[in-house]
C-alpha positions as CSV (number, residue, x, y, z in Angstrom):
1,M,148.7,176.5,207.5
2,Q,151.0,176.2,204.6
3,L,152.0,179.8,204.8
4,V,152.7,179.5,208.5
5,G,155.1,176.7,207.8
6,K,157.0,178.8,205.3
7,L,157.5,181.5,208.0
8,I,159.4,179.3,210.4
9,I,163.1,179.6,210.8
10,K,164.2,176.0,210.6
11,S,167.9,176.6,211.2
12,K,169.0,176.9,214.9
13,N,172.2,178.5,213.7
14,K,170.2,181.2,212.0
15,I,168.3,181.9,215.2
16,I,171.5,182.1,217.2
17,E,173.0,184.4,214.5
18,F,170.0,186.7,214.7
19,L,170.1,186.8,218.6
20,N,173.8,187.7,218.5
21,E,173.1,190.6,216.1
22,E,170.3,192.2,218.1
23,A,170.8,194.7,220.8
24,T,167.5,194.5,222.7
25,G,165.3,191.7,223.9
26,R,162.2,191.7,226.1
27,I,161.7,189.5,229.1
28,A,158.2,188.8,230.3
29,S,157.7,187.6,233.9
30,I,154.6,187.2,236.0
31,D,153.9,189.7,238.7
32,E,152.3,189.0,242.1
33,N,148.9,189.8,240.7
34,G,149.3,187.3,237.8
35,F,149.9,190.0,235.2
36,P,152.8,189.8,232.7
37,Q,155.5,192.3,233.2
38,I,157.6,193.0,230.0
39,I,160.9,194.7,230.3
40,P,163.4,195.6,227.4
41,M,166.9,194.4,228.3
42,N,170.4,194.1,226.9
43,F,171.3,190.4,226.6
44,V,173.8,187.9,225.4
45,F,173.3,184.3,224.1
46,L,176.0,182.0,225.6
47,E,176.1,178.2,225.6
48,D,172.4,178.0,224.7
49,M,171.4,180.4,227.5
50,I,170.2,184.0,227.6
51,Y,172.0,186.2,230.1
52,M,171.0,189.7,231.3
53,H,172.4,192.0,234.0
54,S,170.2,193.9,236.4
55,H,170.1,195.8,239.6
56,V,169.9,193.4,242.5
57,R,166.4,194.7,243.5
58,G,163.4,195.2,241.4
59,E,160.0,193.8,240.4
60,K,161.4,191.5,237.7
61,I,163.8,190.0,240.2
62,D,161.0,189.4,242.7
63,N,158.8,187.9,239.9
64,I,161.5,185.4,238.8
65,K,162.1,184.3,242.4
66,R,158.4,183.8,242.8
67,D,157.8,182.0,239.5
68,S,160.7,181.0,237.2
69,K,158.5,180.7,234.1
70,V,159.3,183.5,231.6
71,G,159.1,184.5,228.0
72,F,161.8,186.2,226.0
73,E,161.4,187.9,222.7
74,V,163.6,189.6,220.1
75,D,162.4,191.1,216.8
76,R,163.5,193.3,213.9
77,N,161.1,195.2,211.8
78,L,162.7,195.1,208.4
79,E,160.3,197.0,206.1
80,F,156.8,198.3,206.2
81,L,155.1,197.6,202.9
82,P,152.4,200.3,202.1
83,S,149.1,199.0,200.8
84,Y,149.6,200.9,197.6
85,F,152.4,198.6,196.7
86,S,149.6,196.1,195.8
87,D,146.4,198.2,195.4
88,P,145.9,202.0,195.5
89,D,142.5,201.6,197.4
90,D,142.8,198.5,199.6
91,A,144.4,199.4,203.0
92,S,144.1,195.8,204.2
93,L,147.1,194.8,201.9
94,A,149.6,196.8,204.0
95,D,152.2,194.4,205.4
96,T,155.6,194.2,207.2
97,F,158.7,192.2,206.5
98,Y,160.3,191.1,209.9
99,I,162.4,188.6,211.8
100,S,161.5,187.4,215.3
101,V,162.5,184.9,217.9
102,V,160.3,183.8,220.9
103,I,161.7,181.8,223.8
104,K,159.8,180.1,226.6
105,G,161.8,179.0,229.5
106,N,162.8,179.2,233.1
107,A,164.8,182.0,234.6
108,K,167.0,182.0,237.6
109,I,169.2,184.5,239.4
110,V,172.9,183.4,239.0
111,E,174.7,183.1,242.3
112,D,177.9,181.4,241.1
113,K,180.6,184.2,240.8
114,D,182.4,182.5,237.9
115,E,179.2,182.1,235.9
116,K,178.3,185.8,236.6
117,V,181.8,186.9,235.4
118,H,181.4,184.7,232.3
119,A,178.0,186.3,231.5
120,L,179.1,189.9,232.2
121,N,182.2,189.5,230.1
122,G,180.1,188.1,227.4
123,L,177.8,191.1,227.6
124,M,180.8,193.5,227.3
125,K,182.2,191.6,224.4
126,K,178.9,191.9,222.6
127,Y,178.2,195.5,223.3
128,Q,181.8,196.9,223.4
129,P,183.6,194.7,220.9
130,E,186.3,197.3,220.4
131,G,187.6,196.7,223.9
132,G,188.9,199.5,226.0
133,Y,188.1,197.8,229.4
134,L,189.6,195.3,231.8
135,P,187.7,192.0,231.8
136,M,185.8,191.3,235.0
137,T,187.1,188.8,237.5
138,S,185.4,186.9,240.3
139,D,187.1,189.0,243.1
140,M,185.6,192.3,242.0
141,G,183.3,193.9,244.5
142,V,180.8,195.1,241.8
143,L,179.6,191.5,241.5
144,E,177.8,192.0,244.9
145,H,175.8,194.9,243.5
146,T,175.0,193.3,240.1
147,A,172.4,190.6,239.4
148,V,172.7,188.3,236.5
149,I,169.5,186.7,235.2
150,K,169.8,183.4,233.2
151,V,167.0,182.2,231.0
152,I,167.2,178.4,230.2
153,P,165.1,177.9,227.0
154,K,162.5,175.2,226.9
155,E,161.2,176.3,223.5
156,M,162.9,178.5,221.0
157,N,161.1,179.4,217.8
158,G,161.9,181.8,215.0
159,K,159.7,183.4,212.4
160,Y,160.6,185.6,209.4
161,K,158.7,187.2,206.5
162,I,160.8,188.5,203.7
163,G,158.7,187.5,200.7
164,Q,159.5,183.8,200.7
165,N,155.9,183.1,200.3
166,M,155.8,185.0,197.0
167,S,156.3,183.9,193.4
168,K,159.7,185.0,192.0
169,K,158.0,187.6,189.8
170,D,156.1,189.1,192.7
171,K,159.2,189.0,194.9
172,I,161.2,191.0,192.3
173,D,158.4,193.4,191.9
174,I,158.1,194.1,195.7
175,A,161.9,194.4,195.9
176,N,162.0,197.1,193.3
177,K,159.2,199.0,195.0
178,I,161.2,198.8,198.3
179,L,164.2,200.1,196.5
180,E,162.2,203.0,194.9
181,K,160.6,203.9,198.2
182,N,164.2,204.1,199.6
183,S,163.5,203.9,203.4
184,S,166.3,203.9,205.9
185,T,166.1,200.1,206.0
186,A,165.6,199.4,202.3
187,R,169.1,198.2,201.4
188,E,169.4,196.0,204.5
189,T,166.0,194.5,203.7
190,L,166.9,193.7,200.1
191,E,170.2,192.1,201.2
192,I,168.3,189.9,203.7
193,M,165.8,189.0,200.9
194,G,168.7,187.9,198.7
195,F,168.8,190.8,196.4
196,G,171.7,192.9,195.0
197,I,171.4,196.2,193.2
198,E,172.6,196.6,189.6
199,E,172.0,199.7,187.5
200,G,169.4,201.0,189.9
201,K,167.4,197.8,189.9
202,A,166.9,195.0,192.5
203,V,168.4,191.8,191.2
204,L,167.7,188.4,192.9
205,K,170.9,186.7,193.8
206,T,169.7,183.8,195.9
207,D,166.5,182.3,197.3
208,E,168.4,180.4,199.9
209,V,168.7,183.2,202.6
210,W,167.1,181.6,205.7
């Protein structure tokens, strides 16, 4: 239980920052037979709400109209830690550093045109920050052919694992092994862990990352 507590992201601002950085979330709704349907979606977090756009027809739309309870999840796998980092023979020691946010809430199909425009412009600003488009307005005909889904969170929980449960010595050791393995995510992972790189070695700069 002590370890579980150490994995919790306690800062709401950090959770929001993470949501704003991630491109894909997954919404889970309940189909007519009681099974969860999980769909990857582009999304934006605005004024404590999750907004997504969709075709006006589809199973997830029908699910939400039937039962507004949904789940929403966003995650980032930072680094797979091979078992041989800890023991050359014990496969059970393989691990993963990650960040994730899980939301439980109620979803609704947005009908108000001004709110739809606000959400769609928020999506464009997130995914096309360089501009190159005219902002949407409430008199555009495309609004009739675009659904906007809003998720109102009831619970929002974040978890992360970046070695915060390790001793300083073990954390530095694992950081240097990550650096040596040199995966495509290694430098990003080290930065999130609070490390810099000096003379080819991982150097701990701060423990206060999350």
